[in-house]
PDB file with SEQRES, HELIX, SHEET and CRYST1 records, atoms N, CA, C and O in Angstrom:
SEQRES   1 A   71  MET MET VAL LYS GLU ILE ASN LEU SER LYS ASN GLU LEU          
SEQRES   2 A   71  LEU LYS ASP GLU LEU LYS ALA LYS TYR ALA ASN LEU THR          
SEQRES   3 A   71  ASP ALA GLU ILE ASN GLY ILE ASN GLU SER PHE ASP GLN          
SEQRES   4 A   71  PHE VAL GLU ASN ILE SER LEU ASN THR HIS LEU GLN LYS          
SEQRES   5 A   71  GLU GLU VAL GLU ARG THR ILE GLU GLU THR VAL ALA TYR          
SEQRES   6 A   71  ALA HIS SER LYS SER LEU                                      
HELIX    1 AA1 GLU A   12  LYS A   21  1                                  10    
HELIX    2 AA2 ASP A   27  ASN A   31  1                                   5    
HELIX    3 AA3 GLY A   32  ASN A   34  5                                   3    
HELIX    4 AA4 PHE A   37  THR A   48  1                                  12    
HELIX    5 AA5 LYS A   52  SER A   70  1                                  19    
CRYST1    1.000    1.000    1.000  90.00  90.00  90.00 P 1           1          
ATOM      1  N   MET A   1      -4.044  -1.181  15.703  1.00  0.00           N  
ATOM      2  CA  MET A   1      -3.298  -1.304  14.465  1.00  0.00           C  
ATOM      3  C   MET A   1      -1.835  -0.954  14.742  1.00  0.00           C  
ATOM      4  O   MET A   1      -1.540   0.022  15.432  1.00  0.00           O  
ATOM      5  N   MET A   2      -0.940  -1.750  14.205  1.00  0.00           N  
ATOM      6  CA  MET A   2       0.483  -1.499  14.396  1.00  0.00           C  
ATOM      7  C   MET A   2       0.967  -0.417  13.444  1.00  0.00           C  
ATOM      8  O   MET A   2       0.447  -0.268  12.338  1.00  0.00           O  
ATOM      9  N   VAL A   3       1.957   0.326  13.878  1.00  0.00           N  
ATOM     10  CA  VAL A   3       2.580   1.305  12.998  1.00  0.00           C  
ATOM     11  C   VAL A   3       3.635   0.568  12.193  1.00  0.00           C  
ATOM     12  O   VAL A   3       4.485  -0.123  12.755  1.00  0.00           O  
ATOM     13  N   LYS A   4       3.581   0.713  10.901  1.00  0.00           N  
ATOM     14  CA  LYS A   4       4.484  -0.020  10.023  1.00  0.00           C  
ATOM     15  C   LYS A   4       5.135   0.941   9.058  1.00  0.00           C  
ATOM     16  O   LYS A   4       4.587   1.996   8.740  1.00  0.00           O  
ATOM     17  N   GLU A   5       6.304   0.567   8.600  1.00  0.00           N  
ATOM     18  CA  GLU A   5       6.984   1.347   7.571  1.00  0.00           C  
ATOM     19  C   GLU A   5       7.326   0.418   6.419  1.00  0.00           C  
ATOM     20  O   GLU A   5       7.813  -0.693   6.622  1.00  0.00           O  
ATOM     21  N   ILE A   6       7.071   0.877   5.239  1.00  0.00           N  
ATOM     22  CA  ILE A   6       7.414   0.130   4.038  1.00  0.00           C  
ATOM     23  C   ILE A   6       8.124   1.090   3.110  1.00  0.00           C  
ATOM     24  O   ILE A   6       7.592   2.152   2.783  1.00  0.00           O  
ATOM     25  N   ASN A   7       9.311   0.730   2.687  1.00  0.00           N  
ATOM     26  CA  ASN A   7      10.080   1.603   1.808  1.00  0.00           C  
ATOM     27  C   ASN A   7       9.824   1.212   0.360  1.00  0.00           C  
ATOM     28  O   ASN A   7      10.195   0.121  -0.075  1.00  0.00           O  
ATOM     29  N   LEU A   8       9.192   2.103  -0.373  1.00  0.00           N  
ATOM     30  CA  LEU A   8       8.877   1.846  -1.778  1.00  0.00           C  
ATOM     31  C   LEU A   8       9.934   2.378  -2.732  1.00  0.00           C  
ATOM     32  O   LEU A   8       9.835   2.157  -3.939  1.00  0.00           O  
ATOM     33  N   SER A   9      10.926   3.062  -2.228  1.00  0.00           N  
ATOM     34  CA  SER A   9      11.840   3.783  -3.101  1.00  0.00           C  
ATOM     35  C   SER A   9      12.522   2.886  -4.130  1.00  0.00           C  
ATOM     36  O   SER A   9      12.845   3.354  -5.222  1.00  0.00           O  
ATOM     37  N   LYS A  10      12.747   1.626  -3.817  1.00  0.00           N  
ATOM     38  CA  LYS A  10      13.437   0.739  -4.754  1.00  0.00           C  
ATOM     39  C   LYS A  10      12.546  -0.392  -5.226  1.00  0.00           C  
ATOM     40  O   LYS A  10      13.048  -1.360  -5.797  1.00  0.00           O  
ATOM     41  N   ASN A  11      11.257  -0.306  -5.011  1.00  0.00           N  
ATOM     42  CA  ASN A  11      10.397  -1.422  -5.348  1.00  0.00           C  
ATOM     43  C   ASN A  11       9.281  -1.008  -6.305  1.00  0.00           C  
ATOM     44  O   ASN A  11       8.151  -0.757  -5.887  1.00  0.00           O  
ATOM     45  N   GLU A  12       9.606  -0.941  -7.563  1.00  0.00           N  
ATOM     46  CA  GLU A  12       8.628  -0.549  -8.587  1.00  0.00           C  
ATOM     47  C   GLU A  12       7.519  -1.580  -8.716  1.00  0.00           C  
ATOM     48  O   GLU A  12       6.379  -1.220  -9.011  1.00  0.00           O  
ATOM     49  N   LEU A  13       7.828  -2.858  -8.501  1.00  0.00           N  
ATOM     50  CA  LEU A  13       6.806  -3.898  -8.579  1.00  0.00           C  
ATOM     51  C   LEU A  13       5.711  -3.645  -7.550  1.00  0.00           C  
ATOM     52  O   LEU A  13       4.526  -3.781  -7.855  1.00  0.00           O  
ATOM     53  N   LEU A  14       6.099  -3.282  -6.343  1.00  0.00           N  
ATOM     54  CA  LEU A  14       5.117  -2.999  -5.303  1.00  0.00           C  
ATOM     55  C   LEU A  14       4.246  -1.813  -5.691  1.00  0.00           C  
ATOM     56  O   LEU A  14       3.028  -1.856  -5.511  1.00  0.00           O  
ATOM     57  N   LYS A  15       4.848  -0.768  -6.215  1.00  0.00           N  
ATOM     58  CA  LYS A  15       4.073   0.389  -6.674  1.00  0.00           C  
ATOM     59  C   LYS A  15       3.089  -0.024  -7.761  1.00  0.00           C  
ATOM     60  O   LYS A  15       1.925   0.375  -7.732  1.00  0.00           O  
ATOM     61  N   ASP A  16       3.549  -0.818  -8.714  1.00  0.00           N  
ATOM     62  CA  ASP A  16       2.686  -1.263  -9.810  1.00  0.00           C  
ATOM     63  C   ASP A  16       1.527  -2.114  -9.291  1.00  0.00           C  
ATOM     64  O   ASP A  16       0.391  -1.971  -9.744  1.00  0.00           O  
ATOM     65  N   GLU A  17       1.820  -2.995  -8.345  1.00  0.00           N  
ATOM     66  CA  GLU A  17       0.776  -3.845  -7.769  1.00  0.00           C  
ATOM     67  C   GLU A  17      -0.260  -3.010  -7.020  1.00  0.00           C  
ATOM     68  O   GLU A  17      -1.461  -3.255  -7.133  1.00  0.00           O  
ATOM     69  N   LEU A  18       0.206  -2.028  -6.258  1.00  0.00           N  
ATOM     70  CA  LEU A  18      -0.734  -1.162  -5.532  1.00  0.00           C  
ATOM     71  C   LEU A  18      -1.588  -0.357  -6.496  1.00  0.00           C  
ATOM     72  O   LEU A  18      -2.781  -0.166  -6.256  1.00  0.00           O  
ATOM     73  N   LYS A  19      -0.992   0.118  -7.584  1.00  0.00           N  
ATOM     74  CA  LYS A  19      -1.764   0.864  -8.590  1.00  0.00           C  
ATOM     75  C   LYS A  19      -2.805  -0.036  -9.249  1.00  0.00           C  
ATOM     76  O   LYS A  19      -3.912   0.406  -9.558  1.00  0.00           O  
ATOM     77  N   ALA A  20      -2.442  -1.312  -9.464  1.00  0.00           N  
ATOM     78  CA  ALA A  20      -3.380  -2.242 -10.081  1.00  0.00           C  
ATOM     79  C   ALA A  20      -4.565  -2.530  -9.155  1.00  0.00           C  
ATOM     80  O   ALA A  20      -5.700  -2.660  -9.614  1.00  0.00           O  
ATOM     81  N   LYS A  21      -4.300  -2.626  -7.877  1.00  0.00           N  
ATOM     82  CA  LYS A  21      -5.361  -2.919  -6.910  1.00  0.00           C  
ATOM     83  C   LYS A  21      -6.213  -1.691  -6.600  1.00  0.00           C  
ATOM     84  O   LYS A  21      -7.420  -1.799  -6.384  1.00  0.00           O  
ATOM     85  N   TYR A  22      -5.576  -0.534  -6.580  1.00  0.00           N  
ATOM     86  CA  TYR A  22      -6.257   0.718  -6.238  1.00  0.00           C  
ATOM     87  C   TYR A  22      -5.981   1.734  -7.343  1.00  0.00           C  
ATOM     88  O   TYR A  22      -5.123   2.606  -7.205  1.00  0.00           O  
ATOM     89  N   ALA A  23      -6.716   1.604  -8.432  1.00  0.00           N  
ATOM     90  CA  ALA A  23      -6.461   2.377  -9.647  1.00  0.00           C  
ATOM     91  C   ALA A  23      -6.538   3.883  -9.440  1.00  0.00           C  
ATOM     92  O   ALA A  23      -5.921   4.635 -10.195  1.00  0.00           O  
ATOM     93  N   ASN A  24      -7.276   4.338  -8.444  1.00  0.00           N  
ATOM     94  CA  ASN A  24      -7.443   5.777  -8.238  1.00  0.00           C  
ATOM     95  C   ASN A  24      -6.284   6.414  -7.487  1.00  0.00           C  
ATOM     96  O   ASN A  24      -6.262   7.634  -7.330  1.00  0.00           O  
ATOM     97  N   LEU A  25      -5.325   5.630  -7.020  1.00  0.00           N  
ATOM     98  CA  LEU A  25      -4.195   6.194  -6.269  1.00  0.00           C  
ATOM     99  C   LEU A  25      -3.253   6.966  -7.174  1.00  0.00           C  
ATOM    100  O   LEU A  25      -2.918   6.521  -8.272  1.00  0.00           O  
ATOM    101  N   THR A  26      -2.838   8.105  -6.707  1.00  0.00           N  
ATOM    102  CA  THR A  26      -1.820   8.873  -7.423  1.00  0.00           C  
ATOM    103  C   THR A  26      -0.447   8.409  -6.959  1.00  0.00           C  
ATOM    104  O   THR A  26      -0.328   7.723  -5.943  1.00  0.00           O  
ATOM    105  N   ASP A  27       0.588   8.783  -7.703  1.00  0.00           N  
ATOM    106  CA  ASP A  27       1.950   8.455  -7.292  1.00  0.00           C  
ATOM    107  C   ASP A  27       2.266   9.063  -5.931  1.00  0.00           C  
ATOM    108  O   ASP A  27       2.932   8.437  -5.107  1.00  0.00           O  
ATOM    109  N   ALA A  28       1.791  10.277  -5.697  1.00  0.00           N  
ATOM    110  CA  ALA A  28       2.040  10.935  -4.413  1.00  0.00           C  
ATOM    111  C   ALA A  28       1.391  10.162  -3.271  1.00  0.00           C  
ATOM    112  O   ALA A  28       1.979  10.020  -2.199  1.00  0.00           O  
ATOM    113  N   GLU A  29       0.185   9.664  -3.498  1.00  0.00           N  
ATOM    114  CA  GLU A  29      -0.484   8.877  -2.462  1.00  0.00           C  
ATOM    115  C   GLU A  29       0.256   7.572  -2.202  1.00  0.00           C  
ATOM    116  O   GLU A  29       0.414   7.168  -1.049  1.00  0.00           O  
ATOM    117  N   ILE A  30       0.708   6.914  -3.253  1.00  0.00           N  
ATOM    118  CA  ILE A  30       1.464   5.671  -3.085  1.00  0.00           C  
ATOM    119  C   ILE A  30       2.761   5.938  -2.343  1.00  0.00           C  
ATOM    120  O   ILE A  30       3.141   5.167  -1.461  1.00  0.00           O  
ATOM    121  N   ASN A  31       3.433   7.001  -2.683  1.00  0.00           N  
ATOM    122  CA  ASN A  31       4.684   7.332  -1.990  1.00  0.00           C  
ATOM    123  C   ASN A  31       4.430   7.713  -0.535  1.00  0.00           C  
ATOM    124  O   ASN A  31       5.349   7.673   0.283  1.00  0.00           O  
ATOM    125  N   GLY A  32       3.208   8.078  -0.211  1.00  0.00           N  
ATOM    126  CA  GLY A  32       2.850   8.416   1.156  1.00  0.00           C  
ATOM    127  C   GLY A  32       2.968   7.252   2.110  1.00  0.00           C  
ATOM    128  O   GLY A  32       3.024   7.447   3.324  1.00  0.00           O  
ATOM    129  N   ILE A  33       3.007   6.040   1.580  1.00  0.00           N  
ATOM    130  CA  ILE A  33       3.165   4.866   2.432  1.00  0.00           C  
ATOM    131  C   ILE A  33       4.504   4.898   3.166  1.00  0.00           C  
ATOM    132  O   ILE A  33       4.643   4.317   4.243  1.00  0.00           O  
ATOM    133  N   ASN A  34       5.486   5.581   2.577  1.00  0.00           N  
ATOM    134  CA  ASN A  34       6.791   5.699   3.235  1.00  0.00           C  
ATOM    135  C   ASN A  34       6.697   6.527   4.514  1.00  0.00           C  
ATOM    136  O   ASN A  34       7.486   6.335   5.439  1.00  0.00           O  
ATOM    137  N   GLU A  35       5.753   7.430   4.569  1.00  0.00           N  
ATOM    138  CA  GLU A  35       5.629   8.325   5.718  1.00  0.00           C  
ATOM    139  C   GLU A  35       4.789   7.723   6.827  1.00  0.00           C  
ATOM    140  O   GLU A  35       5.157   7.827   7.997  1.00  0.00           O  
ATOM    141  N   SER A  36       3.667   7.093   6.491  1.00  0.00           N  
ATOM    142  CA  SER A  36       2.799   6.526   7.516  1.00  0.00           C  
ATOM    143  C   SER A  36       1.927   5.430   6.908  1.00  0.00           C  
ATOM    144  O   SER A  36       1.027   5.698   6.111  1.00  0.00           O  
ATOM    145  N   PHE A  37       2.213   4.196   7.300  1.00  0.00           N  
ATOM    146  CA  PHE A  37       1.424   3.068   6.824  1.00  0.00           C  
ATOM    147  C   PHE A  37      -0.029   3.234   7.250  1.00  0.00           C  
ATOM    148  O   PHE A  37      -0.944   3.025   6.452  1.00  0.00           O  
ATOM    149  N   ASP A  38      -0.239   3.611   8.505  1.00  0.00           N  
ATOM    150  CA  ASP A  38      -1.599   3.752   9.019  1.00  0.00           C  
ATOM    151  C   ASP A  38      -2.383   4.819   8.271  1.00  0.00           C  
ATOM    152  O   ASP A  38      -3.562   4.627   7.972  1.00  0.00           O  
ATOM    153  N   GLN A  39      -1.742   5.940   7.968  1.00  0.00           N  
ATOM    154  CA  GLN A  39      -2.403   7.005   7.216  1.00  0.00           C  
ATOM    155  C   GLN A  39      -2.691   6.554   5.788  1.00  0.00           C  
ATOM    156  O   GLN A  39      -3.740   6.876   5.230  1.00  0.00           O  
ATOM    157  N   PHE A  40      -1.767   5.815   5.205  1.00  0.00           N  
ATOM    158  CA  PHE A  40      -1.943   5.273   3.862  1.00  0.00           C  
ATOM    159  C   PHE A  40      -3.180   4.376   3.817  1.00  0.00           C  
ATOM    160  O   PHE A  40      -4.018   4.505   2.924  1.00  0.00           O  
ATOM    161  N   VAL A  41      -3.285   3.475   4.779  1.00  0.00           N  
ATOM    162  CA  VAL A  41      -4.437   2.568   4.864  1.00  0.00           C  
ATOM    163  C   VAL A  41      -5.723   3.365   5.042  1.00  0.00           C  
ATOM    164  O   VAL A  41      -6.729   3.083   4.392  1.00  0.00           O  
ATOM    165  N   GLU A  42      -5.688   4.350   5.912  1.00  0.00           N  
ATOM    166  CA  GLU A  42      -6.886   5.163   6.160  1.00  0.00           C  
ATOM    167  C   GLU A  42      -7.323   5.907   4.891  1.00  0.00           C  
ATOM    168  O   GLU A  42      -8.514   5.964   4.583  1.00  0.00           O  
ATOM    169  N   ASN A  43      -6.367   6.470   4.166  1.00  0.00           N  
ATOM    170  CA  ASN A  43      -6.698   7.195   2.930  1.00  0.00           C  
ATOM    171  C   ASN A  43      -7.340   6.265   1.907  1.00  0.00           C  
ATOM    172  O   ASN A  43      -8.333   6.627   1.276  1.00  0.00           O  
ATOM    173  N   ILE A  44      -6.781   5.079   1.743  1.00  0.00           N  
ATOM    174  CA  ILE A  44      -7.363   4.131   0.778  1.00  0.00           C  
ATOM    175  C   ILE A  44      -8.756   3.720   1.244  1.00  0.00           C  
ATOM    176  O   ILE A  44      -9.689   3.639   0.445  1.00  0.00           O  
ATOM    177  N   SER A  45      -8.886   3.463   2.528  1.00  0.00           N  
ATOM    178  CA  SER A  45     -10.177   3.069   3.078  1.00  0.00           C  
ATOM    179  C   SER A  45     -11.239   4.132   2.809  1.00  0.00           C  
ATOM    180  O   SER A  45     -12.358   3.813   2.408  1.00  0.00           O  
ATOM    181  N   LEU A  46     -10.886   5.384   3.030  1.00  0.00           N  
ATOM    182  CA  LEU A  46     -11.836   6.477   2.783  1.00  0.00           C  
ATOM    183  C   LEU A  46     -12.167   6.606   1.303  1.00  0.00           C  
ATOM    184  O   LEU A  46     -13.321   6.850   0.948  1.00  0.00           O  
ATOM    185  N   ASN A  47     -11.178   6.448   0.439  1.00  0.00           N  
ATOM    186  CA  ASN A  47     -11.386   6.607  -1.008  1.00  0.00           C  
ATOM    187  C   ASN A  47     -12.150   5.452  -1.631  1.00  0.00           C  
ATOM    188  O   ASN A  47     -12.870   5.639  -2.612  1.00  0.00           O  
ATOM    189  N   THR A  48     -11.999   4.253  -1.066  1.00  0.00           N  
ATOM    190  CA  THR A  48     -12.619   3.064  -1.665  1.00  0.00           C  
ATOM    191  C   THR A  48     -13.849   2.583  -0.908  1.00  0.00           C  
ATOM    192  O   THR A  48     -14.567   1.700  -1.377  1.00  0.00           O  
ATOM    193  N   HIS A  49     -14.091   3.165   0.262  1.00  0.00           N  
ATOM    194  CA  HIS A  49     -15.206   2.749   1.121  1.00  0.00           C  
ATOM    195  C   HIS A  49     -15.065   1.304   1.593  1.00  0.00           C  
ATOM    196  O   HIS A  49     -16.058   0.634   1.877  1.00  0.00           O  
ATOM    197  N   LEU A  50     -13.818   0.830   1.673  1.00  0.00           N  
ATOM    198  CA  LEU A  50     -13.532  -0.496   2.220  1.00  0.00           C  
ATOM    199  C   LEU A  50     -13.102  -0.333   3.668  1.00  0.00           C  
ATOM    200  O   LEU A  50     -12.593   0.718   4.059  1.00  0.00           O  
ATOM    201  N   GLN A  51     -13.307  -1.367   4.455  1.00  0.00           N  
ATOM    202  CA  GLN A  51     -12.890  -1.295   5.846  1.00  0.00           C  
ATOM    203  C   GLN A  51     -11.374  -1.295   5.944  1.00  0.00           C  
ATOM    204  O   GLN A  51     -10.687  -1.913   5.131  1.00  0.00           O  
ATOM    205  N   LYS A  52     -10.862  -0.594   6.949  1.00  0.00           N  
ATOM    206  CA  LYS A  52      -9.412  -0.473   7.131  1.00  0.00           C  
ATOM    207  C   LYS A  52      -8.738  -1.834   7.226  1.00  0.00           C  
ATOM    208  O   LYS A  52      -7.661  -2.033   6.664  1.00  0.00           O  
ATOM    209  N   GLU A  53      -9.359  -2.765   7.929  1.00  0.00           N  
ATOM    210  CA  GLU A  53      -8.767  -4.091   8.102  1.00  0.00           C  
ATOM    211  C   GLU A  53      -8.597  -4.800   6.769  1.00  0.00           C  
ATOM    212  O   GLU A  53      -7.593  -5.477   6.543  1.00  0.00           O  
ATOM    213  N   GLU A  54      -9.577  -4.645   5.885  1.00  0.00           N  
ATOM    214  CA  GLU A  54      -9.505  -5.272   4.564  1.00  0.00           C  
ATOM    215  C   GLU A  54      -8.393  -4.634   3.731  1.00  0.00           C  
ATOM    216  O   GLU A  54      -7.635  -5.331   3.056  1.00  0.00           O  
ATOM    217  N   VAL A  55      -8.305  -3.316   3.784  1.00  0.00           N  
ATOM    218  CA  VAL A  55      -7.264  -2.600   3.047  1.00  0.00           C  
ATOM    219  C   VAL A  55      -5.886  -2.994   3.578  1.00  0.00           C  
ATOM    220  O   VAL A  55      -4.971  -3.266   2.801  1.00  0.00           O  
ATOM    221  N   GLU A  56      -5.744  -3.024   4.886  1.00  0.00           N  
ATOM    222  CA  GLU A  56      -4.458  -3.376   5.487  1.00  0.00           C  
ATOM    223  C   GLU A  56      -4.038  -4.787   5.084  1.00  0.00           C  
ATOM    224  O   GLU A  56      -2.878  -5.016   4.740  1.00  0.00           O  
ATOM    225  N   ARG A  57      -4.974  -5.732   5.125  1.00  0.00           N  
ATOM    226  CA  ARG A  57      -4.668  -7.117   4.736  1.00  0.00           C  
ATOM    227  C   ARG A  57      -4.244  -7.177   3.265  1.00  0.00           C  
ATOM    228  O   ARG A  57      -3.278  -7.857   2.919  1.00  0.00           O  
ATOM    229  N   THR A  58      -4.962  -6.471   2.416  1.00  0.00           N  
ATOM    230  CA  THR A  58      -4.634  -6.472   0.989  1.00  0.00           C  
ATOM    231  C   THR A  58      -3.244  -5.880   0.750  1.00  0.00           C  
ATOM    232  O   THR A  58      -2.473  -6.411  -0.049  1.00  0.00           O  
ATOM    233  N   ILE A  59      -2.926  -4.794   1.433  1.00  0.00           N  
ATOM    234  CA  ILE A  59      -1.609  -4.168   1.270  1.00  0.00           C  
ATOM    235  C   ILE A  59      -0.515  -5.105   1.773  1.00  0.00           C  
ATOM    236  O   ILE A  59       0.525  -5.250   1.131  1.00  0.00           O  
ATOM    237  N   GLU A  60      -0.747  -5.737   2.918  1.00  0.00           N  
ATOM    238  CA  GLU A  60       0.256  -6.657   3.455  1.00  0.00           C  
ATOM    239  C   GLU A  60       0.487  -7.824   2.507  1.00  0.00           C  
ATOM    240  O   GLU A  60       1.626  -8.251   2.319  1.00  0.00           O  
ATOM    241  N   GLU A  61      -0.580  -8.347   1.906  1.00  0.00           N  
ATOM    242  CA  GLU A  61      -0.448  -9.430   0.930  1.00  0.00           C  
ATOM    243  C   GLU A  61       0.311  -8.952  -0.305  1.00  0.00           C  
ATOM    244  O   GLU A  61       1.132  -9.682  -0.862  1.00  0.00           O  
ATOM    245  N   THR A  62       0.031  -7.731  -0.723  1.00  0.00           N  
ATOM    246  CA  THR A  62       0.713  -7.164  -1.889  1.00  0.00           C  
ATOM    247  C   THR A  62       2.191  -6.969  -1.603  1.00  0.00           C  
ATOM    248  O   THR A  62       3.033  -7.246  -2.457  1.00  0.00           O  
ATOM    249  N   VAL A  63       2.510  -6.496  -0.414  1.00  0.00           N  
ATOM    250  CA  VAL A  63       3.915  -6.320  -0.011  1.00  0.00           C  
ATOM    251  C   VAL A  63       4.625  -7.666  -0.001  1.00  0.00           C  
ATOM    252  O   VAL A  63       5.740  -7.785  -0.509  1.00  0.00           O  
ATOM    253  N   ALA A  64       3.986  -8.675   0.573  1.00  0.00           N  
ATOM    254  CA  ALA A  64       4.597 -10.010   0.633  1.00  0.00           C  
ATOM    255  C   ALA A  64       4.822 -10.553  -0.772  1.00  0.00           C  
ATOM    256  O   ALA A  64       5.873 -11.131  -1.048  1.00  0.00           O  
ATOM    257  N   TYR A  65       3.849 -10.375  -1.665  1.00  0.00           N  
ATOM    258  CA  TYR A  65       3.999 -10.815  -3.047  1.00  0.00           C  
ATOM    259  C   TYR A  65       5.163 -10.100  -3.736  1.00  0.00           C  
ATOM    260  O   TYR A  65       6.005 -10.738  -4.367  1.00  0.00           O  
ATOM    261  N   ALA A  66       5.202  -8.801  -3.613  1.00  0.00           N  
ATOM    262  CA  ALA A  66       6.252  -8.018  -4.271  1.00  0.00           C  
ATOM    263  C   ALA A  66       7.641  -8.400  -3.735  1.00  0.00           C  
ATOM    264  O   ALA A  66       8.603  -8.505  -4.496  1.00  0.00           O  
ATOM    265  N   HIS A  67       7.726  -8.603  -2.428  1.00  0.00           N  
ATOM    266  CA  HIS A  67       9.008  -8.978  -1.841  1.00  0.00           C  
ATOM    267  C   HIS A  67       9.444 -10.368  -2.280  1.00  0.00           C  
ATOM    268  O   HIS A  67      10.635 -10.619  -2.462  1.00  0.00           O  
ATOM    269  N   SER A  68       8.473 -11.281  -2.451  1.00  0.00           N  
ATOM    270  CA  SER A  68       8.819 -12.624  -2.897  1.00  0.00           C  
ATOM    271  C   SER A  68       9.351 -12.604  -4.332  1.00  0.00           C  
ATOM    272  O   SER A  68      10.182 -13.432  -4.704  1.00  0.00           O  
ATOM    273  N   LYS A  69       8.871 -11.664  -5.123  1.00  0.00           N  
ATOM    274  CA  LYS A  69       9.324 -11.553  -6.511  1.00  0.00           C  
ATOM    275  C   LYS A  69      10.657 -10.828  -6.632  1.00  0.00           C  
ATOM    276  O   LYS A  69      11.331 -10.939  -7.656  1.00  0.00           O  
ATOM    277  N   SER A  70      11.041 -10.089  -5.598  1.00  0.00           N  
ATOM    278  CA  SER A  70      12.273  -9.296  -5.694  1.00  0.00           C  
ATOM    279  C   SER A  70      13.447  -9.957  -4.963  1.00  0.00           C  
ATOM    280  O   SER A  70      14.538  -9.390  -4.914  1.00  0.00           O  
ATOM    281  N   LEU A  71      13.236 -11.136  -4.402  1.00  0.00           N  
ATOM    282  CA  LEU A  71      14.323 -11.822  -3.696  1.00  0.00           C  
ATOM    283  C   LEU A  71      15.250 -12.512  -4.663  1.00  0.00           C  
ATOM    284  O   LEU A  71      16.223 -13.140  -4.244  1.00  0.00           O  
TER     285      LEU A  71                                                      
END                                                                             
């Protein structure tokens, strides 16, 4: 798995999309993506019982969607 960084500080749409997909995430957990993408994926995987690869793909798709809307 690649180490990735995603800056959420200016992207409320991305935060909203992640909350919609993973309703149990707290704001602190969502903001944790700024510190470690891999840890963020692992935390969601553990909380949702989904495989890491599925979570990572979903997050990457969500990031791409949010970025396409903010261009």
